C-alpha positions in Angstrom: 85.3 110.0 81.5 88.9 109.8 80.4 90.3 108.7 83.8 91.3 105.0 83.9 89.9 102.8 86.7 92.1 99.7 86.3 95.7 98.8 86.0 94.9 96.6 83.0 94.1 99.6 80.8 97.6 101.2 80.6 100.0 99.4 83.0 100.3 95.7 81.8 103.0 95.3 79.1 103.0 92.7 76.2 105.2 90.3 78.2 102.7 90.3 81.1 104.7 92.6 83.4 103.1 95.3 85.6 104.6 98.7 84.8 103.2 101.2 87.3 102.0 104.5 85.8 104.2 107.6 86.1 103.1 110.3 88.5 101.4 113.0 86.4 100.8 115.7 89.0 104.2 116.6 90.5 103.7 120.0 92.1 106.2 120.5 95.0 104.3 120.7 98.3 105.8 123.6 100.2 107.7 124.9 97.2 107.6 128.2 95.4 104.4 127.6 93.5 102.7 125.8 96.4 104.2 127.4 99.6 103.8 125.8 103.0 100.6 127.2 104.5 98.3 126.0 107.3 94.9 124.9 106.0 95.6 125.2 102.3 96.2 121.5 101.4 94.1 118.4 101.7 95.5 114.9 101.8 93.3 112.2 100.2 94.3 108.8 101.3 93.0 105.2 102.0 93.8 102.7 104.7 94.4 100.0 102.0 97.1 101.9 100.1 100.7 101.8 101.2 101.7 104.8 99.2 99.1 107.0 100.9 99.4 105.3 104.3 103.0 106.6 104.7 101.8 110.2 104.2 99.1 109.7 106.8 101.7 108.4 109.3 104.0 111.4 108.7 101.2 113.9 109.0 100.5 112.5 112.5 104.1 111.8 113.4 105.0 115.4 112.7 102.0 116.9 114.4 100.5 118.3 111.2 96.9 117.3 111.7 95.7 121.0 112.0 98.0 122.1 109.1 97.1 119.6 106.4 93.5 118.3 106.4 92.7 114.8 105.4 90.0 113.0 103.5 89.7 109.2 103.4 88.3 106.9 100.7 86.6 103.5 101.2 89.2 100.7 101.1 87.4 98.7 98.3 88.0 100.3 94.9 84.9 100.5 92.8 84.3 100.3 89.0 84.5 104.1 89.1 87.6 104.3 91.3 88.1 105.4 94.9 84.8 106.5 96.5 84.2 108.6 99.6 81.8 106.0 101.1 83.0 106.7 104.6 81.5 110.2 104.6 77.9 111.3 105.0 76.1 111.3 101.7 79.1 109.5 100.1 80.9 112.8 99.5 84.1 114.3 100.8 82.8 117.0 103.2 85.3 119.5 102.0 85.6 118.9 98.3 82.0 117.8 97.8 82.9 115.0 95.4 81.8 111.4 95.4 84.6 109.8 93.5 88.3 110.9 93.6 88.3 110.8 89.8 86.1 113.8 89.7 88.8 116.2 90.9 91.3 114.7 88.5 88.9 115.5 85.6 88.3 118.9 87.1 92.0 119.6 87.2 92.9 118.2 83.8 90.0 117.0 81.5 92.6 115.3 79.3 94.1 113.2 82.0 93.9 109.4 81.1 95.7 107.8 84.0 94.2 106.4 87.2 93.1 108.7 90.0 95.5 107.5 92.6 96.1 108.0 96.3 97.8 109.8 98.0 96.4 112.9 96.3 97.2 116.4 97.5 94.6 119.0 96.7 95.1 122.8 96.8 91.9 124.1 98.5 92.4 127.6 97.1 91.8 126.2 93.6 90.2 122.8 94.3 92.7 121.2 92.0 95.1 118.3 92.3 98.7 119.5 92.8 100.4 116.2 93.4 99.9 112.4 93.3 103.7 112.1 93.5 104.0 109.5 96.2 107.7 109.3 95.7 108.3 112.8 97.0 105.3 114.0 99.0 106.7 112.7 102.3 110.2 114.2 101.9 108.6 117.5 100.7 106.5 117.7 103.9 109.6 116.8 106.0 111.8 119.4 104.3 109.3 122.3 103.6 106.9 122.3 106.5 109.5 122.7 109.2 107.7 125.9 110.6 104.7 123.8 111.4 106.3 120.6 112.6 105.8 119.8 116.4 108.9 120.7 118.4 109.1 117.1 119.8 108.6 115.4 116.5 111.4 113.2 115.1 113.6 114.5 112.4 112.7 112.0 109.6 114.9 113.5 106.8 118.0 115.0 108.4 120.5 116.8 106.1 123.4 114.5 107.0 121.5 111.4 106.0 119.5 112.6 103.0 121.7 111.0 100.3 121.7 107.8 102.2 118.0 107.9 102.8 117.3 108.7 99.1 119.5 105.8 98.0 117.8 103.3 100.3 114.4 104.6 99.4 115.1 103.9 95.8 116.1 100.3 96.6 113.0 99.9 98.8 110.7 101.1 96.1 112.1 98.9 93.3 112.9 95.7 95.3 110.2 95.8 98.1 107.3 98.3 97.9 106.7 98.0 94.2 108.1 94.4 93.8 105.1 92.9 95.7 102.8 94.6 93.2 104.9 93.5 90.2 104.6 90.0 91.4 101.0 90.2 92.3 99.8 92.0 89.2 102.0 89.9 86.8 100.2 88.3 83.9 103.0 85.8 83.1 104.9 83.2 85.1 108.2 84.7 84.1 107.3 88.3 85.3 105.9 86.8 88.6 109.0 84.8 89.4 111.4 87.6 88.5 109.8 89.9 91.1 109.2 87.2 93.6 113.0 86.6 93.8 113.8 90.3 93.7 111.6 90.8 96.7 112.8 88.0 98.9 116.5 88.6 98.1 116.0 92.2 99.4 114.0 91.1 102.4 116.8 88.7 103.3 119.2 91.7 103.1 117.0 93.8 105.3 116.6 91.0 107.8 120.4 91.0 108.1 120.7 94.8 108.3 118.2 94.9 111.2 120.1 92.2 113.2 122.1 94.8 115.1 120.0 98.0 115.0 116.5 99.2 116.0 115.7 101.1 112.8 117.2 101.1 109.3 119.7 103.9 110.2 120.4 102.8 113.8 118.5 104.4 116.6 117.1 107.3 114.4 113.7 106.8 112.9 113.7 108.1 109.4 111.6 108.4 106.2 112.9 105.1 105.0 111.4 103.2 108.0 108.0 104.5 107.2 108.4 103.3 103.5 109.4 99.8 104.6 106.8 99.6 107.4 103.8 100.1 105.1 104.8 97.0 103.0 105.5 94.9 106.1 102.2 95.8 107.6 100.4 94.4 104.5 102.6 91.4 104.0 100.9 88.6 106.0 97.4 89.9 105.6 97.4 90.5 101.9 100.6 90.0 99.9 101.6 86.5 101.2 98.4 84.9 99.8 96.8 87.4 97.4 100.0 88.4 95.6 101.5 84.9 96.0 104.6 86.3 97.7 104.7 83.2 99.8 108.2 82.1 100.5 108.1 83.5 103.9 105.6 85.3 106.1 106.7 88.5 107.9 106.5 86.6 111.2 109.1 84.1 109.9 111.7 86.9 109.8 112.8 87.4 113.4 114.4 90.8 112.9 111.9 92.2 110.4 109.0 91.1 112.6 110.5 92.6 115.8 111.2 95.8 113.8 107.7 96.0 112.3 106.1 95.6 115.8 108.3 98.3 117.3 107.0 100.7 114.7 103.5 99.6 115.1 103.6 100.5 118.8 104.3 104.1 117.9 100.9 105.9 117.9 101.1 107.4 114.5 101.7 104.0 113.0 99.2 102.2 115.1 96.4 104.7 114.7 96.6 104.6 110.9 97.0 100.8 110.4 93.7 99.1 109.8 94.2 95.5 109.1 90.6 94.8 108.2 90.6 97.6 105.7 93.8 96.3 104.2 92.3 92.8 103.8 89.1 94.2 102.3 91.0 96.5 99.9 93.1 93.7 98.4 90.5 91.0 98.5 87.5 92.8 97.2 86.7 95.2 94.4 87.4 95.7 90.8 91.0 94.6 90.8 90.9 91.6 93.2 90.3 88.6 90.8 88.0 87.2 93.5 84.7 86.3 91.6 82.9 85.1 94.8 83.9 88.1 96.7 85.0 86.1 99.7 87.0 87.8 102.5 89.4 85.6 104.4 89.0 85.6 108.2 92.7 85.2 109.0 95.4 85.7 109.7 95.2 86.6 113.5 96.4 90.3 113.6 96.1 90.4 117.4 99.8 89.3 117.5 100.8 92.8 116.5 99.6 93.9 120.0 102.1 91.8 121.9 
């Protein structure tokens, strides 16, 4: 099988830096080739994964549960990649596959990257059309307007799109991916560079949120979802496992208040599984945890306050 099952195969550079693979499948969801249609597409995601978690949040937040179906992988990645261990017979009930890598091979036998989540599958062809986590959410927000619930928030409004895109770029490079670049670093220099990049940006976001409810004031946007998924994983995984331990999330008064505000919105709360997050980062083929021990803490009941 040509599909990679570890970041170490293609994504660690000679200087010990983690260089995340490019998105290979970049079909536009709701575009000309793959038009917005109810029942045509299936989202594959996992509760561990921040990139796929944000698509799951948006699917619920916009009321698209009956428009885009979902399959969910087990949070602990195996030696053969993401597995559908949560389903009867260890197979996705719609796609009939045991491992996500199977549909990547079926789509392109020459593909040599990792089979990643989120994955969007076109059920009319049973092929992957997108693993482009950068753009899946904004494509849904822009192209599925005919199906979005009338009382759903407008997450990607025309008047803010350039500002949202600019902030999303900062969030990716200095927060969402910076934790991974620190955590997956194979050299002290690469680790320290991204440690400082991350906390410098968190300090700026802490200040930004000192006088507003969300990143763009009172309006919930796509950017909030992108920041939330990293914050939700911070104290339970990144702080200890990725050694991003200058501060915990709960040590940032404004970021902590903000994260809890989002958590109490049903679409966020219903898709956030702290136990799955801990398992996914602590166990499995990428965890560097030879005894396979799962930490009992921290206490996540404080999110309910």
